[in-house]
C-alpha positions as a Markdown table, in Angstrom:
| # | Residue | x | y | z |
|---|---|---|---|---|
| 1 | Met | -2.9 | 19.7 | -83.4 |
| 2 | Ser | 0.5 | 21.0 | -84.9 |
| 3 | Gln | 3.3 | 18.6 | -85.7 |
| 4 | Thr | 5.2 | 20.4 | -82.8 |
| 5 | Asp | 2.2 | 19.8 | -80.3 |
| 6 | Asp | 2.1 | 15.8 | -81.4 |
| 7 | Cys | 6.0 | 15.7 | -80.6 |
| 8 | Cys | 5.5 | 17.6 | -77.3 |
| 9 | Lys | 2.7 | 15.1 | -76.5 |
| 10 | Glu | 4.7 | 12.1 | -77.4 |
| 11 | Ser | 7.9 | 13.3 | -75.4 |
| 12 | Leu | 5.5 | 14.1 | -72.4 |
| 13 | Glu | 3.9 | 10.6 | -72.6 |
| 14 | Ala | 7.4 | 8.7 | -72.9 |
| 15 | Gln | 8.6 | 10.8 | -69.9 |
| 16 | Val | 5.3 | 9.7 | -67.8 |
| 17 | Lys | 5.8 | 6.0 | -69.0 |
| 18 | Ala | 9.4 | 6.3 | -67.8 |
| 19 | Leu | 8.6 | 7.6 | -64.6 |
| 20 | Lys | 5.8 | 5.0 | -64.0 |
| 21 | Asp | 8.5 | 2.2 | -65.0 |
| 22 | Leu | 10.7 | 3.8 | -62.4 |
| 23 | Ile | 8.3 | 3.7 | -59.5 |
| 24 | Glu | 7.9 | 0.1 | -60.2 |
| 25 | Val | 11.5 | -0.4 | -60.1 |
| 26 | Ala | 11.7 | 1.5 | -56.7 |
| 27 | Lys | 8.9 | -0.6 | -55.3 |
| 28 | Ala | 10.5 | -3.8 | -56.2 |
| 29 | Val | 14.0 | -2.4 | -54.6 |
| 30 | Val | 12.3 | -1.5 | -51.3 |
| 31 | Ser | 10.0 | -4.4 | -51.0 |
| 32 | Thr | 12.5 | -6.7 | -48.9 |
| 33 | Leu | 15.4 | -6.8 | -46.6 |
| 34 | Asp | 17.0 | -9.9 | -47.9 |
| 35 | Leu | 20.3 | -8.7 | -49.4 |
| 36 | Asp | 20.4 | -11.2 | -52.4 |
| 37 | Thr | 16.7 | -10.7 | -53.1 |
| 38 | Val | 17.3 | -6.8 | -53.1 |
| 39 | Leu | 20.2 | -7.1 | -55.4 |
| 40 | Gln | 18.2 | -9.2 | -57.9 |
| 41 | Ala | 15.5 | -6.9 | -58.0 |
| 42 | Ile | 17.5 | -3.9 | -58.6 |
| 43 | Leu | 19.3 | -5.8 | -61.6 |
| 44 | Thr | 16.2 | -7.3 | -63.1 |
| 45 | Ser | 14.2 | -3.9 | -62.8 |
| 46 | Ala | 17.2 | -1.9 | -64.0 |
| 47 | Met | 17.7 | -4.5 | -67.2 |
| 48 | Arg | 14.0 | -3.9 | -68.0 |
| 49 | Phe | 14.0 | -0.4 | -67.6 |
| 50 | Ala | 17.3 | 0.1 | -69.7 |
| 51 | Ser | 16.1 | -3.0 | -72.2 |
| 52 | Thr | 19.6 | -4.6 | -71.8 |
| 53 | Pro | 19.9 | -8.3 | -72.2 |
| 54 | Ala | 22.7 | -8.8 | -69.6 |
| 55 | Gly | 23.9 | -6.9 | -66.2 |
| 56 | Ser | 25.3 | -7.4 | -62.8 |
| 57 | Val | 25.7 | -6.0 | -59.6 |
| 58 | Ala | 29.0 | -5.6 | -57.7 |
| 59 | Leu | 29.1 | -4.6 | -54.2 |
| 60 | Tyr | 32.1 | -2.5 | -52.7 |
| 61 | Asp | 34.4 | -3.1 | -49.8 |
| 62 | Asp | 36.1 | 0.2 | -49.2 |
| 63 | Lys | 38.5 | -1.1 | -46.6 |
| 64 | Lys | 39.9 | -3.7 | -49.3 |
| 65 | Asn | 39.3 | -1.6 | -52.3 |
| 66 | Glu | 37.7 | -4.7 | -53.6 |
| 67 | Phe | 34.5 | -5.5 | -55.6 |
| 68 | Ser | 32.4 | -8.6 | -55.3 |
| 69 | Leu | 29.7 | -9.9 | -57.6 |
| 70 | His | 26.4 | -10.5 | -56.1 |
| 71 | Ala | 23.8 | -10.6 | -58.7 |
| 72 | His | 24.1 | -11.3 | -62.5 |
| 73 | Ser | 21.9 | -12.2 | -65.3 |
| 74 | Gly | 22.6 | -12.9 | -69.1 |
| 75 | Leu | 26.3 | -13.7 | -68.8 |
| 76 | Thr | 28.2 | -16.8 | -69.2 |
| 77 | Ala | 29.6 | -19.1 | -66.5 |
| 78 | Asp | 33.4 | -18.0 | -67.4 |
| 79 | Phe | 32.4 | -14.3 | -67.0 |
| 80 | Ile | 30.9 | -14.6 | -63.4 |
| 81 | Lys | 33.7 | -17.1 | -62.4 |
| 82 | Lys | 35.8 | -14.3 | -61.1 |
| 83 | Glu | 33.7 | -13.1 | -58.2 |
| 84 | Arg | 36.1 | -10.7 | -56.8 |
| 85 | Trp | 38.2 | -7.9 | -58.3 |
| 86 | Asp | 40.1 | -4.8 | -57.5 |
| 87 | Ala | 39.5 | -1.5 | -59.0 |
| 88 | Ser | 42.3 | -1.4 | -61.3 |
| 89 | Pro | 44.1 | 1.9 | -61.9 |
| 90 | Gly | 42.9 | 3.0 | -65.5 |
| 91 | Gly | 40.3 | 0.6 | -65.8 |
| 92 | Leu | 36.6 | 1.2 | -66.5 |
| 93 | Thr | 35.5 | 0.6 | -62.7 |
| 94 | Glu | 37.9 | 3.4 | -61.6 |
| 95 | Gln | 36.6 | 5.8 | -64.3 |
| 96 | Val | 33.0 | 5.1 | -63.0 |
| 97 | Leu | 34.2 | 5.6 | -59.3 |
| 98 | Lys | 36.1 | 8.9 | -60.2 |
| 99 | Ala | 33.1 | 10.2 | -62.3 |
| 100 | Gly | 30.4 | 9.4 | -59.4 |
| 101 | Glu | 27.6 | 9.4 | -61.8 |
| 102 | Ile | 26.2 | 7.5 | -64.7 |
| 103 | Phe | 28.7 | 6.5 | -67.0 |
| 104 | Phe | 28.0 | 5.3 | -70.7 |
| 105 | Val | 30.1 | 3.2 | -73.1 |
| 106 | Glu | 28.3 | 3.2 | -76.7 |
| 107 | Asp | 30.9 | 1.0 | -78.4 |
| 108 | Thr | 33.5 | -0.8 | -76.0 |
| 109 | Ala | 35.8 | -1.3 | -79.4 |
| 110 | Lys | 36.6 | 2.6 | -79.3 |
| 111 | Ile | 37.3 | 3.0 | -75.6 |
| 112 | Pro | 40.8 | 2.5 | -74.5 |
| 113 | Tyr | 40.2 | 1.9 | -70.9 |
| 114 | Phe | 37.6 | -1.0 | -71.6 |
| 115 | Asn | 40.7 | -3.5 | -71.4 |
| 116 | Asn | 39.4 | -6.2 | -69.2 |
| 117 | Pro | 40.0 | -9.5 | -71.1 |
| 118 | Ile | 37.0 | -11.3 | -69.6 |
| 119 | Ala | 34.7 | -8.6 | -70.5 |
| 120 | Ile | 36.2 | -8.5 | -74.1 |
| 121 | Lys | 35.8 | -12.3 | -74.5 |
| 122 | Glu | 32.2 | -12.1 | -73.1 |
| 123 | Gly | 31.6 | -9.9 | -76.0 |
| 124 | Ile | 30.0 | -6.9 | -74.4 |
| 125 | Arg | 30.0 | -4.1 | -77.0 |
| 126 | Ser | 28.0 | -1.4 | -74.9 |
| 127 | Leu | 27.1 | -0.8 | -71.3 |
| 128 | Val | 25.8 | 1.5 | -68.7 |
| 129 | Cys | 27.7 | 1.8 | -65.4 |
| 130 | Val | 25.6 | 3.1 | -62.5 |
| 131 | Pro | 27.6 | 3.8 | -59.3 |
| 132 | Leu | 25.3 | 3.4 | -56.0 |
| 133 | Leu | 26.2 | 6.0 | -53.8 |
| 134 | Leu | 24.8 | 6.7 | -50.3 |
| 135 | His | 26.2 | 10.0 | -48.8 |
| 136 | Asn | 28.9 | 10.1 | -51.1 |
| 137 | Arg | 30.0 | 6.4 | -50.0 |
| 138 | Val | 30.3 | 4.1 | -52.8 |
| 139 | Met | 28.0 | 0.9 | -51.9 |
| 140 | Gly | 28.5 | -0.8 | -55.4 |
| 141 | Val | 28.0 | -0.5 | -59.1 |
| 142 | Leu | 25.3 | -1.6 | -61.4 |
| 143 | Tyr | 26.4 | -2.7 | -64.8 |
| 144 | Leu | 23.9 | -2.9 | -67.7 |
| 145 | Asp | 25.3 | -4.8 | -70.7 |
| 146 | Asp | 24.4 | -5.4 | -74.4 |
| 147 | Phe | 26.3 | -7.4 | -76.9 |
| 148 | Val | 25.8 | -4.7 | -80.0 |
| 149 | Pro | 27.2 | -1.3 | -80.0 |
| 150 | Arg | 24.0 | 1.1 | -79.2 |
| 151 | Lys | 23.0 | 4.6 | -78.5 |
| 152 | Phe | 21.3 | 5.0 | -74.9 |
| 153 | Asp | 18.3 | 7.3 | -74.3 |
| 154 | Arg | 20.3 | 9.6 | -72.0 |
| 155 | Glu | 17.2 | 11.2 | -70.8 |
| 156 | Lys | 15.7 | 8.2 | -69.7 |
| 157 | Met | 18.9 | 6.7 | -68.6 |
| 158 | Asn | 19.6 | 9.5 | -66.3 |
| 159 | Leu | 16.4 | 8.7 | -64.5 |
| 160 | Leu | 18.6 | 5.6 | -63.4 |
| 161 | Ser | 20.4 | 8.1 | -61.0 |
| 162 | Val | 17.0 | 7.9 | -58.9 |
| 163 | Leu | 16.8 | 4.2 | -59.0 |
| 164 | Ala | 20.6 | 4.3 | -57.8 |
| 165 | Ser | 19.7 | 6.2 | -54.8 |
| 166 | Phe | 16.9 | 3.9 | -53.9 |
| 167 | Ala | 19.2 | 0.9 | -54.4 |
| 168 | Ala | 22.2 | 2.3 | -52.4 |
| 169 | Met | 19.6 | 2.9 | -49.7 |
| 170 | Ala | 18.1 | -0.8 | -50.0 |
| 171 | Ile | 21.7 | -2.1 | -49.9 |
| 172 | Tyr | 22.6 | -0.4 | -46.7 |
| 173 | Asn | 19.2 | -1.2 | -45.0 |
| 174 | Ala | 19.7 | -4.9 | -46.1 |
| 175 | Lys | 23.1 | -5.0 | -44.8 |
| 176 | Leu | 22.1 | -3.5 | -41.6 |
| 177 | His | 19.3 | -6.0 | -41.4 |
| 178 | Gln | 21.7 | -9.0 | -42.2 |
| 179 | Arg | 24.3 | -7.6 | -39.5 |
| 180 | Thr | 21.4 | -7.6 | -36.9 |
| 181 | Lys | 20.2 | -11.0 | -37.8 |
| 182 | Ile | 23.9 | -12.2 | -37.4 |
| 183 | Leu | 24.2 | -10.5 | -34.1 |
| 184 | Ala | 21.2 | -12.2 | -32.9 |
| 185 | Ile | 22.6 | -15.8 | -33.7 |
| 186 | Thr | 26.1 | -15.0 | -32.6 |
| 187 | Asp | 28.0 | -15.5 | -29.3 |
| 188 | Ala | 29.5 | -11.9 | -28.8 |
| 189 | Leu | 32.7 | -13.1 | -27.0 |
| 190 | Thr | 33.9 | -16.0 | -29.3 |
| 191 | Gly | 32.2 | -15.0 | -32.4 |
| 192 | Leu | 30.9 | -18.3 | -32.8 |
| 193 | Tyr | 27.0 | -19.4 | -33.3 |
| 194 | Asn | 25.1 | -19.4 | -30.0 |
| 195 | His | 23.1 | -21.9 | -28.2 |
| 196 | Arg | 20.0 | -21.1 | -29.6 |
| 197 | Tyr | 20.9 | -21.1 | -33.2 |
| 198 | Phe | 22.6 | -24.6 | -32.6 |
| 199 | His | 19.3 | -26.2 | -32.1 |
| 200 | Gln | 18.0 | -24.7 | -35.3 |
| 201 | Leu | 20.9 | -25.8 | -37.4 |
| 202 | Phe | 21.2 | -29.1 | -35.7 |
| 203 | Asn | 17.5 | -29.9 | -36.8 |
| 204 | Gln | 18.4 | -28.7 | -40.2 |
| 205 | Glu | 21.8 | -30.5 | -40.7 |
| 206 | Leu | 20.4 | -33.9 | -39.2 |
| 207 | Gly | 17.3 | -33.5 | -41.6 |
| 208 | Arg | 19.7 | -33.1 | -44.5 |
| 209 | Ala | 21.6 | -35.9 | -43.7 |
| 210 | Lys | 18.6 | -38.3 | -43.5 |
| 211 | Arg | 17.2 | -36.7 | -46.6 |
| 212 | Tyr | 20.4 | -37.6 | -48.7 |
| 213 | Arg | 21.6 | -40.7 | -46.5 |
| 214 | Lys | 24.8 | -38.8 | -45.5 |
| 215 | Asn | 26.9 | -38.9 | -42.3 |
| 216 | Leu | 26.6 | -36.1 | -39.6 |
| 217 | Ser | 29.2 | -35.8 | -36.8 |
| 218 | Ile | 29.0 | -33.9 | -33.7 |
| 219 | Ile | 31.8 | -32.6 | -31.5 |
| 220 | Met | 31.3 | -31.7 | -28.1 |
| 221 | Leu | 34.2 | -30.2 | -26.0 |
| 222 | Asp | 34.3 | -28.7 | -22.6 |
| 223 | Val | 37.2 | -26.6 | -21.0 |
| 224 | Asp | 38.8 | -28.7 | -18.0 |
| 225 | Asp | 38.6 | -27.3 | -14.6 |
| 226 | Phe | 37.7 | -23.7 | -15.9 |
| 227 | Lys | 36.1 | -22.7 | -12.7 |
| 228 | Lys | 39.4 | -23.3 | -10.8 |
| 229 | Phe | 41.0 | -21.2 | -13.6 |
| 230 | Asn | 38.6 | -18.4 | -13.4 |
| 231 | Asp | 39.3 | -18.3 | -9.5 |
| 232 | Lys | 43.0 | -18.2 | -9.9 |
| 233 | Phe | 43.6 | -15.9 | -12.7 |
| 234 | Gly | 40.1 | -14.0 | -12.8 |
| 235 | His | 37.1 | -13.6 | -15.2 |
| 236 | Ser | 39.0 | -11.3 | -18.0 |
| 237 | Thr | 41.5 | -14.0 | -18.3 |
| 238 | Gly | 38.9 | -16.8 | -18.6 |
| 239 | Asp | 37.3 | -14.7 | -21.1 |
| 240 | Leu | 40.6 | -14.1 | -23.2 |
| 241 | Val | 40.7 | -18.0 | -22.9 |
| 242 | Leu | 37.2 | -18.8 | -24.5 |
| 243 | Ala | 37.7 | -16.1 | -27.1 |
| 244 | Ser | 41.1 | -17.7 | -28.2 |
| 245 | Ile | 39.1 | -21.1 | -28.5 |
| 246 | Gly | 36.7 | -19.6 | -30.6 |
| 247 | Glu | 39.4 | -18.3 | -33.0 |
| 248 | Ile | 41.0 | -21.8 | -32.9 |
| 249 | Ile | 37.6 | -23.5 | -33.6 |
| 250 | Thr | 36.8 | -21.2 | -36.5 |
| 251 | Gly | 40.3 | -21.5 | -38.0 |
| 252 | Thr | 40.4 | -25.3 | -37.8 |
| 253 | Leu | 36.9 | -25.9 | -39.7 |
| 254 | Arg | 35.9 | -26.2 | -43.2 |
| 255 | Gly | 33.5 | -23.4 | -44.5 |
| 256 | Val | 30.6 | -26.2 | -44.5 |
| 257 | Asp | 31.2 | -26.7 | -40.8 |
| 258 | His | 29.3 | -25.0 | -37.9 |
| 259 | Ala | 30.6 | -24.1 | -34.5 |
| 260 | Phe | 28.6 | -22.9 | -31.5 |
| 261 | Arg | 29.4 | -21.7 | -27.9 |
| 262 | Tyr | 26.9 | -23.9 | -26.3 |
| 263 | Gly | 27.1 | -22.4 | -22.8 |
| 264 | Gly | 30.0 | -21.4 | -20.2 |
| 265 | Glu | 33.0 | -23.2 | -21.4 |
| 266 | Glu | 31.3 | -25.6 | -23.5 |
| 267 | Phe | 31.4 | -25.9 | -27.2 |
| 268 | Val | 29.9 | -27.8 | -30.1 |
| 269 | Val | 30.9 | -28.4 | -33.5 |
| 270 | Leu | 28.7 | -30.0 | -36.5 |
| 271 | Leu | 30.4 | -31.8 | -39.3 |
| 272 | Pro | 28.1 | -32.3 | -42.1 |
| 273 | Glu | 28.9 | -35.4 | -44.6 |
| 274 | Thr | 31.8 | -36.3 | -42.2 |
| 275 | Lys | 32.7 | -39.9 | -41.0 |
| 276 | Leu | 33.2 | -40.6 | -37.4 |
| 277 | Glu | 37.0 | -41.4 | -38.2 |
| 278 | Ser | 37.3 | -37.8 | -39.8 |
| 279 | Ala | 35.5 | -36.3 | -36.9 |
| 280 | Val | 37.8 | -37.9 | -34.5 |
| 281 | Gln | 41.0 | -36.5 | -36.4 |
| 282 | Val | 39.3 | -32.9 | -36.3 |
| 283 | Ala | 38.6 | -33.5 | -32.5 |
| 284 | Glu | 42.3 | -34.3 | -31.8 |
| 285 | Arg | 43.4 | -31.2 | -33.9 |
| 286 | Leu | 41.3 | -29.1 | -31.6 |
| 287 | Arg | 42.4 | -30.5 | -28.7 |
| 288 | Glu | 46.2 | -30.3 | -29.3 |
| 289 | Ser | 45.9 | -26.6 | -30.8 |
| 290 | Ile | 43.6 | -25.4 | -27.9 |
| 291 | Thr | 46.5 | -26.7 | -25.5 |
| 292 | Gln | 49.2 | -25.4 | -27.6 |
| 293 | Glu | 47.6 | -21.9 | -28.6 |
| 294 | Thr | 46.3 | -21.0 | -24.9 |
| 295 | Thr | 49.7 | -21.8 | -23.6 |
| 296 | Ala | 51.2 | -19.3 | -26.1 |
| 297 | Lys | 48.3 | -16.9 | -25.4 |
| 298 | Leu | 48.9 | -16.9 | -21.6 |
| 299 | Lys | 52.4 | -16.3 | -21.8 |
| 300 | Gly | 53.4 | -14.3 | -18.8 |
| 301 | Ile | 50.1 | -14.9 | -16.9 |
| 302 | Ser | 50.4 | -18.8 | -16.8 |
| 303 | Asp | 53.1 | -21.4 | -17.5 |
| 304 | Phe | 50.5 | -23.4 | -19.0 |
| 305 | Gly | 47.4 | -23.3 | -21.3 |
| 306 | Val | 44.1 | -24.9 | -20.6 |
| 307 | Thr | 43.1 | -28.3 | -21.9 |
| 308 | Val | 39.6 | -29.6 | -23.2 |
| 309 | Ser | 37.7 | -33.0 | -22.9 |
| 310 | Val | 35.9 | -33.8 | -26.1 |
| 311 | Gly | 33.1 | -36.3 | -26.9 |
| 312 | Val | 32.5 | -37.3 | -30.6 |
| 313 | Ala | 29.4 | -39.0 | -32.2 |
| 314 | Cys | 28.1 | -39.9 | -35.5 |
| 315 | Tyr | 24.8 | -40.0 | -37.4 |
| 316 | Pro | 23.7 | -42.8 | -38.2 |
| 317 | Asn | 26.5 | -45.0 | -36.3 |
| 318 | Asp | 25.7 | -43.7 | -32.8 |
| 319 | Ala | 21.9 | -42.7 | -33.1 |
| 320 | Val | 19.4 | -41.8 | -35.6 |
| 321 | Lys | 17.3 | -39.5 | -33.6 |
| 322 | Arg | 18.2 | -35.9 | -32.6 |
| 323 | Glu | 17.9 | -36.3 | -28.9 |
| 324 | Asp | 19.7 | -39.6 | -28.8 |
| 325 | Leu | 22.8 | -38.3 | -30.9 |
| 326 | Phe | 23.2 | -35.1 | -28.7 |
| 327 | Asn | 22.7 | -37.5 | -25.4 |
| 328 | Lys | 25.5 | -39.8 | -26.9 |
| 329 | Val | 28.0 | -37.1 | -27.4 |
| 330 | Asp | 27.1 | -35.5 | -24.0 |
| 331 | Ser | 27.7 | -38.9 | -22.4 |
| 332 | Leu | 31.0 | -39.5 | -24.3 |
| 333 | Leu | 32.4 | -36.0 | -23.2 |
| 334 | Tyr | 31.4 | -37.0 | -19.6 |
| 335 | Gln | 33.6 | -40.1 | -20.1 |
| 336 | Ala | 36.3 | -38.2 | -21.1 |
| 337 | Lys | 36.0 | -36.0 | -18.1 |
| 338 | Val | 35.9 | -38.9 | -15.7 |
| 339 | Phe | 38.5 | -40.9 | -17.2 |
| 340 | Gly | 41.4 | -38.3 | -17.0 |
| 341 | Lys | 40.3 | -35.1 | -18.9 |
| 342 | Asn | 42.2 | -33.7 | -22.0 |
| 343 | Lys | 41.1 | -36.9 | -23.9 |
| 344 | Val | 38.9 | -37.4 | -27.0 |
| 345 | Tyr | 36.2 | -40.1 | -26.5 |
| 346 | Phe | 34.1 | -41.8 | -29.2 |
| 347 | Asn | 32.6 | -45.5 | -29.7 |
| 348 | Lys | 35.7 | -47.2 | -31.2 |
| 349 | Glu | 33.6 | -50.0 | -32.7 |
| 350 | Asp | 31.8 | -47.3 | -34.8 |
| 351 | Ala | 35.1 | -46.0 | -36.2 |
| 352 | Val | 35.0 | -48.3 | -39.3 |
| 353 | Asp | 34.2 | -47.5 | -43.1 |
């Protein structure tokens, strides 16, 4: 066999190996519908394929013209601290988006548009940028980084465009699956979680509170005289009120809190690691905000907004069992209704540190 034949054989074997590697990458990418798992699979497989020590995947929000970091490996805490960024004019990411194809940087020190101070401080000296496109729509960018200047095997790297197609499709499917899951646990009118999901999260949060010996407060509120309101102003206006209450609750709570439309005009809020005193303060803010903001929302329809009656209970002050805690807050809400409405009721003897 001639030297030329040997070279051709080696080249063919290398191509076959690269294709086998790519097939393994594709299998990993399409093996799950969980978005975080998909992105980590994309990154891990691509880093192995390209033999790079670091990398990341950023997803693109075309409405905000913003990227958000979702998966990373081999990078420092300082680098990954910046989770969101714009596609800055003249920067590397803009170059990648303009090109719409795999972009190579073999020595960042020689590239004028590699001007991100965080990336320079990280010591990234070479990289491959792979736009993740689906029907010409940018889903994100895959970055494969090295800390020394290097030449990339262009023929092998170009196979990453096949991976990019798989990846973009997997991201789209995972996002669609995620949206479908969210719809299944969300109340369409208010945007809050629904009754079914309440029971699941209540169990989880109470279990967590017991495990770590933390407080868990629960607020239950009900719109006063809502049937009379609906009869007078119509169900469409009633729906407007309920949707407004959903917005008010969402805008009042912390990121770790959970809010639910429990049923009809009844709402529940879970406040992890929150003592009774703080929960009562949240409940009072909600009660006042709902009255004020629904009054403004109903201007021209009614001279008044709606009021709510509220019960507040806390684990372990009021009860330690799930059913007992729920029955306690339900009983306190009932008392608020019976003794005048537009009130927050709780066990005052429990409201001590």
